[in-house]
GUSE-374720 format. One line per 5 residues: number of its first residue (from 1); their letters; for each residue z, y, x of C-alpha. Coordinates in pm, whole numbers, m for minus. Each point is the difference from the previous one (the first is absolute). Layout:
# GUSE-374720
NUM> A> Z:Y:X; ...;
This chain:
# GUSE-374720
1> XXXXX> m1078:3313:760; 256:m208:m186; m124:m358:m33; 203:m110:m300; 194:159:m285;
6> XXXXX> 241:m237:m175; 89:110:m354; 289:m150:m197; 111:93:m352; 372:m49:m61;
11> XXXXX> 199:m24:m321; 365:m108:32; m49:m268:268; 139:177:306; 134:m311:177;
16> XXXXX> m323:m195:m38; m193:306:114; 230:41:301; m75:m360:96; m372:67:m45;
21> XXXXX> 19:310:220; 189:m197:265; m283:m253:13; m258:280:8; 167:165:298;
26> XXXXX> m61:m322:193; m351:m56:m138; m114:355:83; 108:m5:365; m291:113:215;
31> XXXXX> m193:149:m293; m49:369:m76; 133:m17:m355; 200:181:m266; 212:m126:m289;
36> XXXXX> 22:188:m331; 255:m99:m264; m47:136:m351; 318:m19:m206; m62:m14:m375;
41> XXXXX> 326:175:m96; 233:m288:92; 357:10:m125; 152:m209:283; 15:278:262;
46> XXXXX> m295:m159:180; m118:306:189; 339:88:149; 51:m358:115; m350:m41:142;
51> XXXXX> m9:336:179; 320:m93:184; m148:m328:123; m370:90:41; m22:373:81;
56> XXXXX> m356:m20:137; m144:m104:m338; m161:271:m216; 165:11:m344; m154:134:m320;
61> XXXXX> 246:43:m287; m143:m2:m353; 194:156:m285; m100:m279:m238; m128:m356:11;
66> XXXXX> m373:62:31; m103:m363:16; m165:m188:284; m345:162:m1; 102:367:m20;
71> XXXXX> 276:m42:257; m238:m166:246; m262:269:m58; 247:273:93; 68:m170:333;
76> XXXXX> m366:m84:64; m85:371:m29; 267:83:258; m77:m287:238; m213:36:313;
81> XXXXX> m80:m354:114; m347:m144:57; 130:m295:m201; 248:m2:m289; 234:m286:m88;
86> XXXXX> 148:m10:m349; 313:m215:30; 268:m110:m245; 362:72:95; 109:m361:m58;
91> XXXXX> m210:m136:285; 58:m110:359; m286:38:247; m35:m227:303; m14:168:340;
96> XXXXX> m367:m72:71; m144:43:m349; m101:367:0; m167:m14:341; m192:m312:m107;
101> XXXXX> m121:161:m324; m95:319:183; m198:m203:254; m179:m187:m280; m92:324:m179;
106> XXXXX> m142:148:319; m212:m313:58; m125:0:m362; m127:351:m81; m100:m102:m355;
111> XXXXX> 357:m103:m84; 146:258:m237; 330:m176:m67; 196:m298:128; 295:m198:m131;
116> XXXXX> 213:m272:154; 182:m321:m86; 311:109:m188; 278:m256:12; 257:m45:m273;
121> XXXXX> 365:m32:98; m31:m380:2; m272:18:264; m290:m90:m229; m315:211:m29;
126> XXXXX> m2:248:m290; m316:m59:m200; m45:374:m61; m82:36:371; m368:m30:m93;
131> XXXXX> m150:52:m344; m326:29:m185; m102:281:m230; 118:m57:m361; m340:m35:m163;
136> XXXXX> 21:m90:m369; m31:m372:71; 237:11:298; 258:178:m218; m43:m262:m273;
141> XXXXX> 46:m287:247; 320:160:131; 155:76:m338; m95:m336:m149; 177:m181:282;
146> XXXXX> m315:m169:130; 34:168:339; 348:m149:32; m115:m348:m104; m288:2:247;
151> XXXXX> 126:210:294; m271:m112:243; m296:44:m233; m212:291:126; m110:100:m350;
156> XXXXX> 307:m66:m216; 245:121:267; m213:291:119; 275:252:m78; 199:m139:294;
161> XXXXX> m310:m96:200; 73:m370:m41; m170:m233:243; m6:220:311; 206:m77:310;
166> XXXXX> 328:176:70; m55:m41:374; m335:177:47; m121:358:m56; m202:32:m321;
171> XXXXX> m172:273:m191; 182:46:m331; m29:235:m295; 350:145:m47; 245:96:274;
176> XXXXX> 361:14:m117; 166:340:m19; 310:m153:160; m189:2:333; m330:186:m18;
181> XXXXX> m144:103:338; m272:261:m63; m264:173:206; 37:372:m72; m377:48:m2;
186> XXXXX> m27:m255:m281; 299:144:m186; m147:350:4; m330:m135:m128; 152:m171:m306;
191> XXXXX> 271:258:m68; 374:m42:m48; 183:m267:m196; m71:20:m373; 314:140:m164;
196> XXXXX> m103:m129:m342; 193:m303:126; 375:67:19; 91:m335:152; m224:m304:61;
201> XXXXX> m376:27:3; m43:288:246; m82:m242:280; m255:m181:m219; m176:326:m86;
206> XXXXX> 3:121:361; m136:m333:127; m273:8:m264; m107:351:97; m18:m99:366;
211> XXXXX> m230:m291:m85; m218:221:m219; m47:238:293; m111:m285:225; 321:m57:195;
216> XXXXX> 151:m343:67; 353:m111:m91; 159:m264:222; 287:m247:1; 151:m65:345;
221> XXXXX> 236:m294:74; 277:218:144; 351:m42:m139; 229:252:m163; 285:m55:m248;
226> XXXXX> m14:142:m352; 331:m57:m176; m81:108:m354; m348:m130:m65; m161:m76:m336;
231> XXXXX> 201:m318:m51; 328:191:m29; m92:187:m318; m228:m231:m195; 247:m56:m284;
236> XXXXX> 104:362:m53; m132:209:m288; m58:295:231; m217:m205:237; m205:m158:m278;
241> XXXXX> m60:334:m169; m84:198:314; m211:m270:163; m221:m72:m297; m18:367:m94;
246> XXXXX> m134:65:351; m251:m281:m41; m108:151:m332; m54:340:166; m217:m170:261;
251> XXXXX> m207:m185:m263; m48:322:m198; m116:189:308; m250:m262:107; m102:m195:m312;
256> XXXXX> 46:240:m291; 256:47:m274; m174:m220:m256; m52:m301:226; 131:m339:m109;
261> XXXXX> 222:m11:309; 170:328:m91; 67:m130:m351; 138:m327:137; 220:181:251;
266> XXXXX> 157:211:m273; 93:m317:m186; 129:m159:322; 221:299:82; 161:m7:m343;
271> XXXXX> 35:m379:m4; 149:m38:348; 235:295:m47; 106:m138:m339; 74:m342:152;
276> XXXXX> 225:160:262; 187:200:m266; 39:m306:m224; 128:m211:290; 253:264:100;
281> XXXXX> 112:57:m362; 47:m371:m66; 198:m39:321; 234:288:m93; 45:m138:m351;
286> XXXXX> 88:m347:126; 241:144:253; 174:195:m278; 76:m337:m163; 119:m147:327;
291> XXXXX> m319:m200:51; m188:34:326; m286:m195:147; 12:195:322; m20:m215:308;
296> XXXXX> 308:m33:213; 26:263:265; m164:m123:316; 247:m80:274; m102:167:320;
301> XXXXX> 97:m28:363; m47:248:282; m99:m119:347; 57:278:253; m202:m34:321;
306> XXXXX> 55:232:294; 221:111:284; 378:m26:0; 59:365:m96; m214:m39:m313;
311> XXXXX> 164:m330:m90; 348:154:27; m105:286:m229; m155:m238:m252; 305:m223:m7;
316> XXXXX> 189:302:m132; m273:69:m257; 5:m362:m116; 376:13:m41; 3:339:m176;
321> XXXXX> m277:m100:m244; 99:m366:m37; m332:m132:131; m63:m363:90; m125:32:355;
326> XXXXX> m91:m164:329; m6:185:332; m246:m107:268; m38:163:339; m372:27:70;
331> XXXXX> m285:202:147; m382:m9:m1; 12:m245:290; 280:m207:m149; m31:m62:m373;
336> XXXXX> 223:m293:m90; m85:m240:m280; 116:142:m333; 220:m263:m166; m97:m96:m353;
341> XXXXX> 239:121:m269; m101:m220:m291; 290:117:m214; m158:347:m11; m320:83:m187;
346> XXXXX> m79:300:222; 71:71:365; m32:350:141; m101:5:367; 144:325:133;
351> XXXXX> m142:109:335; 165:232:250; m259:276:40; 158:116:326; m111:m335:145;
356> XXXXX> m315:m100:m189; m323:191:m44; m156:20:m345; m309:m198:97; 214:m295:105;
361> XXXXX> 202:12:m322; m310:18:m221; m164:m291:182; 320:m204:m18; 33:61:m374;
366> XXXXX> m368:m86:m54; 62:m334:172; 279:m69:m252; m193:108:m312; 103:m167:m327;
371> XXXXX> 288:m189:164; 279:177:m188; 59:280:250; m8:375:m54; m17:264:270;
376> XXXXX> 281:238:83; 62:249:279; 309:150:156; m7:332:183; 224:308:23;
381> XXXXX> 280:m173:m193; m227:m66:m300; m111:m338:m135; m323:13:m203; m160:m277:m204;
386> XXXXX> m258:6:m278; 263:64:m266; 307:130:184; 113:274:234; 345:m71:146;
391> XXX> 186:242:224; 241:m96:275; 343:154:m34;
């Protein structure tokens, strides 16, 4: 029997997904596993590109963008694994992560789902790695900003499980849909993902249903990278609208339409969305008069670390794209000191993935968290960072 089915929903992020699949190929070595990619009608020729590079993956091509829940459900129905991993395409999985989670699940038969420590590109832990259920009061604390003011308070910061250690396994309430490792037995008992949620909220509902059926949800201190976490979209109208709409659906399902929380959430959705629109409108108006309060563009530097072949390739990339860059020959057993570049506000550390394994890179970035660095990788003539994909010529 297949041990693990990995399911990834793609929409116009073929290079990030290719990087994710590359990391999965390493992480799945020795496991009886399958990978299913559901393409939500991408317009970037994703399937053609991915099939050429990863022919062993099973591809499901949708004729429209069905959203996260419906797309995952299609693949879940076709999957055969004893366990199912729902994984975002903009992730990188360390080599030992999947085997460690699988081992944990087999030792804890009451565990229905498990999540991991998702790192942001700067090496810091993404707070959405472990969350609490958005009860009416928890939702109020989050939207009022109290959870942000008191991030370690177990009650006020319950939405992000404030106060629990990042370095120890813990039972939590909500496992992120970006990496959601599920026991099929539990999944079949609670049913598929709720497609009332188009984007955001499906993982909350699924986690809630698992708890209601008596299963446990766990956080495990195993590292993956998640490029585009919650922090990347907080100021966009689309994020505000979809996120709080999803929270409103959850409140309606579990606390009733006429509850005070539902009423408050409606007001919050309108208010927060309005603030985003006003801010964007004012900015455009000021720019039309030649007035801009936009911060100066951050100066960035690229530090390429790897073998000579990679460094030669990246010297050409730096020249072609006019990048400020340093080139350092290094390996896992010989990482030189990275010189400080105080004249730059951001330094990309670009690792040669023909030399380094993903676990090493993730641990190295975690050790440099909040120091002004951002992770990048170079493989197959492609440089990938959180906000750029650059191709070698």
